C-alpha positions, -999 to +999 in steps of 0.1 A: -578-191-330-605-187-356-606-218-379-612-197-410-581-176-403-560-207-400-574-223-431-565-192-451-529-192-439-520-229-439-507-230-475-485-200-468-472-216-436-465-249-452-446-234-481-427-211-457-416-239-434-406-263-462-387-235-480-364-234-450-358-271-449-374-302-464-399-318-441-419-350-438-456-347-428-453-355-391-423-332-386-443-304-404-472-309-380-449-309-350-434-276-361-467-260-367-484-272-335-457-253-315-476-221-324-511-231-337-535-260-332-539-281-364-548-317-372-531-343-394-564-345-414-558-309-425-521-311-435-519-343-455-546-333-481-529-299-484-495-315-490-511-338-517-526-307-534-493-288-533-475-317-549-503-320-576-500-283-583-462-287-586-454-263-557-438-292-538-419-324-548-419-355-526-392-381-521-386-410-497-357-412-472-349-442-449-358-437-413-339-452-382-373-455-364-392-475-390-403-473-427-390-447-451-404-412-446-420-392-474-403-358-475-415-327-492-393-301-509-403-268-524-400-263-562-391-232-582-429-228-589-435-232-551-410-205-543-428-182-567-461-191-551-446-184-516-435-149-527-470-143-541-488-155-510-464-135-488-472-103-508-509-110-505-506-117-468-487-085-461-512-064-480-541-081-462-527-078-427-517-041-434-553-034-444-568-052-414-543-035-391-552+000-404-589-007-396-579-020-361-559+012-355-588+034-365-613+015-342-617+015-304-613-023-303-585-035-280-573-069-269 
């Protein structure tokens, strides 16, 4: 998959996944890598930025396997951002799909 496509969609994907259930960094990566290839080095800076911008909150929970884990939860502001990004994504993909339908390019 094109790196730039992924980069543009990561914020949307992170907010979407965390809106369903609070996640810690590694669990988020595990969920995402079931469908796309990403690296830890991409996700952790994004999580820090989303916390700084108040789209996510973080908190620690004890872990049975070792030290406490830092979980991320979506905020009200984050849900608003998710709705905005979803609208933008839908408009973008509809536009691209209309061009694809008009062209002779096939998979």
